[in-house]
N, C-alpha and C positions, 0 to 999 in steps of 0.2 A: 642626392641627385637633384640635381637642378634641370627645367628645360624650359626652353627657350621655342615659341613657334610662329614660323612663317603667319604675317597678316597683310593684308591690301589696305593701304588707306584711299579711305575713300572722303575723309574730309576733314580739312583742317581750322582748327577753335583757336580763338585766342588764347592769350598764355600760356603759347609750348603744348599745348593739346591737338588732339588728333582722334577724330574716328577712322576706326578699321574695320574691317571685314575676317571673322575668322571663322570660315566654312559656313559664313549663313549669319553667323553670331556679328552683330556688331557692338564693339566695345570703346568707350573713350580710354586713350592712353596720354602718358607723358610724351611727348617727341623732344625733349628737351634736349640731350645727348646727342642726337640725329636733325639737327634744326634746318640739314640739305635734303629731308626729302619732302615729296611732295603727291601729291594726289596721282592715283595709281601706282604708285611705287611698291617694293614690299620691304616690309622691314622684319628684322624678328625683337618677339618680343617676349619680354622674360619681368613679372611680378608687376603689370603695367605700366610696363616700359619700354619703350624702342630702345632698342641696344647697336643696332647698324640695316642700314639698308644692303638687300637683295637684291642679284638680278632676277628676272621673273624666271628662269631655267634654274636657276641653284633652289627657290622656294617653291617649285612645282613637285623640282627632285625627292624633297626633304619634305613636302608635304604628302608625295606616293611614296618616299618610308613609312611615315605615321599610321596612315592606309591598309598600308601591310603586315605590319606589325600587331595592327586593332586587329585585323580578319583572321590572325593567326593566336590571338586570345578569345575568337569565340567555339 
């Protein structure tokens, strides 16, 4: 099973890279597949690569589902 998670772009870097916020964790990822991504956008991230841009409502709904799943495993 593959898992891609929403993250918010907090900084664009040179070389098609960006820093994203994953629930307080900051990670540098590739945005080569989504050159339209801008600071403040939510992107879907899989293995260090942004695969697409999400609207904020969709990103928040997905994050809420992940949180609900995590609570169910506690």
